[in-house]
N, C-alpha and C positions, 0 to 999 in steps of 0.2 A: 504493499499498499504507500503511494506515495503522498505526501501531503506538505510537502514545503515548499511550494507555487505560490507567490502572493501575487494580490492584485496591485497595479499600479498605483502608488497613491494619490489621494485625491486632496481636493483644499483643506484647509485647517477647521473652515466651517462646518466641514459636513462628516459626521461619527464614521469613524473605518469599521465595515463591516465583515472584513477579510477574517479575522478571528473565526466569526461566527459561523462561516461558511465552510471553513476549515473542518470544525467539530462538527458541522453537519454533516459533509462526507464521511468523517472518521464515523460515525456515530451510523449512520446509512450502511457503509462496508462491515463494522462491526455485526449488525443487526445479519448480511449476509453469511457471513463465517459463522455466526451461530445457528443460524438455521441450517447451514449445510453439514456442523457438528451433529446437531440432535436426528439429521435423518437418519441415520445407521441406527441410533437408539428406538426409533419409530419401529426400523424393519428387526430388529432383534426381539423387539416386545410379544412378534408373532411367533418364531421360533428360527431364532437364527439365520439360515441364508435360506428360507421360504421367501416366496415371491411375498412383498406388500402388496394390500389395495391400494388403488386410485387414489390420490388426493381426494376427489369426490369423496369417495366413499370413506377415508379417515376423516376430511372435515364433517362427516355426519356422524361419526361415531365415538372421535374422542374427542371425551371431555377436555374443554380449555383449560390450560395449567392458570395455576393462580399468581393473582397479578404480582409483580416483585421478583419476579426470574429466580436467579440462582441454584441452587438444590433441590430445593421444594418443587418447583418449576420443572426440572430435568426429572425425578423423581416420578412425578404425575405422568410427564409423557414416555414413561418408561415401564407404566405397570402394564404387565402383562396380560391379565384378564381383565380388565376393567375396560378396553377397547371393545368389548363386546356387548355395548348397550342396546336395547330393542329395536334404536334404528337402524343398527349394524346385522343384527338378527332379520331383520325382515328386507333386509336390500337381496334384489335377485340381478341375474343375468350378468354383465363383465364386470359391475364395480364391487359384486359380492367377492369375498376371500373364496380362495378353492379349499374345498376339504382335506385336502392335506397338510395347508397352514393349519386350517382350526384345529385340524387333530395331533399336530407337533403343538403347536401353540398349549393346545391342554392335557399335553402329554400322555396322551392316551396309548396303552401297548398295541392298541388295534392299528398302529402305525409305528410304533419305536419296536413292538419285539415281533409283533407281525407286517405282512404287506395288504392288510384289507385297503389300503386307501384306494388301490387300482379296482377294486369290485365297486366300493361306495361312491366313486367319483362317477363311474359309470352308470349305476343303480338310482342314483338320489341327483340324476338332470334336473333343470328346474322345470321340464314339465311335469313332474313329482311334488320336487320338494316347493315349487313356489306357484301352484294351483291355487286357486280361488278355494278359501274357505280353510285349508290348509288339511292337517290330518292328524293321525292318531299313531303313535307309536309304542311298542311294549318292548324293553330289552330284558330278558332273564339275565341275573346275577348283577347285583351291584356292585360288586367287587371285594365286598368285605374276606381281609385276609390276603390280598393281594400281593403286599411288601413290595412295593415299586423300589427299584434301586434307587430312585432319585428322592423318595420319599424324607422330607425335612418337617418336623415337627414344631422346630422354633421358627419356621418361615412365615412370614406376615400371612393373614386371613386372604389375602387379595394375592398370593401365588399358590398357583393349582400346586408347587411340590409341596403345601401343608396338607393334601389331602393324602389318605392312603387307600381310598375306595371311593367310588363314586364317580369316576373320571367322565366315562363313558356316559354318565347322565349328564356332566357338565358339555362335555363336548357335543351334544344333540339338542341341549338349550338354546349353546351360542351358535352352532350350524343351522337348523332350521330355522323357518320366520317363526314369529310370535305366535300364529294360527296355528302353529303345529303344538299338540299336547303329547308329555312325554312321560310315560310309566315306566317303574323300576320293579322288578319281582325278586326278591331275594330272602333265601331259606334261614339267612341268621337273623332272627327276628330282635336279639339285640342289638346288633349294628345297627338295622334300621330306625330304631328307638332312637339311637346315640348321634345318629347321622340326622334327623330331623331335628331333634332336641338342639343339635348344636350348630345347626344351620349355616354350612358352610357356601351356601349357595348364593344369598343374598351380598356378601363381601366381594366374591367372585365376578358376581355378575351384575345384577341391578335389582332396586326395589320391586315386589311385586312376581320376581320371577316364579314365586311357587304359587301363582294362579294357573300354569299350567305346567305343571310337575306334581306327580303322585308316586307314594313308594308304596306297596305290598309285600308281606310277609307270607312265608308259606315255601312248601316242598314241591319243585316240579312232578316229584311222583302222587302229587295229591290233586286229582281232576276238580275238586271243590275248588282248592283255594286258586288253581288258576280262571277255574269260572268264573271265581267271585271279582279277578281282578278285569276279565274280560266284559262283565255284567258293567261294574262300576266305572271303568274306564274307558270301554270299546265302544262300536267295533273298532279294531285296530287293522289299520293300511299296513303297518310294517311291524310283524315281528322278528325280535332277535332271540336267538338262542346262544348266549353264552355263558350258560349256567354250572352245572356239574362236569358235565362233557360225556358221562359214562351212557352207556350204548340204552338203559331203560331209558333214562332221564329224556336226552334225543329224541328217543322215537313214541315214547308214551306221551311226550309234550306237542309234538308234531300230530299225531294222532289225537288231541282234544283239541287246541287250537287251530289248525288249518281248516276244519269245517267252519269256522266263526269267524275269520280273515274275510274283511272284505273285500267284494269283486274286484278283479284287479292287483290284489294287494300281493305283497313282498312276504315270502318265509324264510328267514335266512338263517343260516345252522353254521356257528365260528366253531374252532376246536373240534375238525372231521381228523385231525391227525390221531387222534385217539381211537379211531378207528383201524390203526395200522398197529406196526410192533413197538414195543416197548425200547428205546432207543437202541435200535437196530438189533437187541436182543431176538431169539428166533420166535419165542411164544408171542402169545396177545397182550397186547396193552392191557394194564390194570381196571382199567374202565372199562373192560369189557364186561365184567361182573357175570351174571346166571344165561346171558343172553348166548344163542348160537350163530347170529346176524349182526354183524356190524352196522351202525347207521348209516355208514357209507353205500354198505351196500343192500340198506333199505331206499336211500333215495336214488342209487342207481338202478334198480329195478322196479320204481316206479315212473324214472325216465326213458325205461324200454316201453314201458306200459302207455305213455302218455301218446295220444293219438288214434289207440289201438282202441280203446274201449267202447263202450256204447255211447250214442250221444242223449241219452234219458237221465234223469237227476238221478243221484244215486241213491239207494233203497234209506239209507240215514242222511238227512241234511244237517243235524248238526253234529255235537260230540259224541264220538261213537263210546256206546257205553258199556260194552262188552271189554269187560277185563284182561289184560294182558299175561294172565297167570303162568308159571313155568318159563321154560325157554321161549323166545320169540322165534315165529319164523318169519313171515310177511303179513302177515295181520293187519287188514283194512288196506293195503298197499294200492288194490284193484279201485277201493271207494275214491281215495284221494287221486289217484292219476286219473280219475273219471271228472276232478274239479279244476285238474292242473292243467293249464296252458302252454306250461315251459319250464325244463331245469336247466340251470348255467351252472359251472362250477369254475371255481378258482382256485389257488391253494389253500387248502385244509378249512374251504368255505363254499358252501351250495346253497341255492336260490332257487325257490318254487315260485313262480308266479300263478297266483289263481285265474281261473276262467273268468270273463267278463261276468253280470251278469243275466242268470238265464238260459247260460254255453255250458255247456258240458261234453266231455270227450272230444270224439274229431271234430265235431262244431264249434268248440271252443274257441280254435284262433281265426 
């Protein structure tokens, strides 16, 4: 910065304004330098190297720093989760932050440990995420006992690292527009009660966030508990099974909830790696429990039946009441396939898309 040039001397009767102009130039340059220096902090607030939203999106979502500047203003600009104000969550189209950016900012294992961002980026496009009226999402598994590597109990409540459970809930509330409601189903009732009492959502996100969030406690193997969540918070447009990962849990939950999924809805099963072998060992994964068939084999069998079954409504249109006692084979696979438009799989994740309303079997597509 050069500020040494001086204006020609003026008559003695006219007061000199050269020092004032020099100071004005210096102040303007300092503002440019400060703005340039703060830009990386705003980008890092998302998650390191991920793409930051456009300036228009940022202006609508990032609270203005407190007057006075200094360390307080820098800290406000760099607060990671506070940028997801309701206005930003409602933004769709090019101005909205991409799923991977939000997933990394919320430090969810869906992107950190797994590579589910590829699936969710494809599945949650704007035509679904930003449709009029929003929708309802249920995820099974609040994450109690996750023990994240970056968990820091001493971190401020505005830092997602203070959470050791609930990061997926925070992710969906931050990524989905405000018209969407998000429910979580967790087997650990004590953890659910403590999470609700502690209320980590408000400091991480915004006041009023609980108007679109609900928590349910119960076992995936308890059909009545699943049906209670569906009755009180459904019908769901998206169901994500990220719960106990056993064959019994994954198959029985699919059998209970898929028939009640909204027409055209998505049923997503994560962590299907438990259908394989345990860390390269020749024996089955411990999550196979007493089942003779894995969840992956069950889904593959449904996929093989899609489009090959009757175009008539299935005999049972509600939750299947017959228990799966004893070793499972392929109970109810035909009925589920009759309601399924498509099946697609990614790494350790499969998605069943339900038929549109009134469509079944080969007439579904």
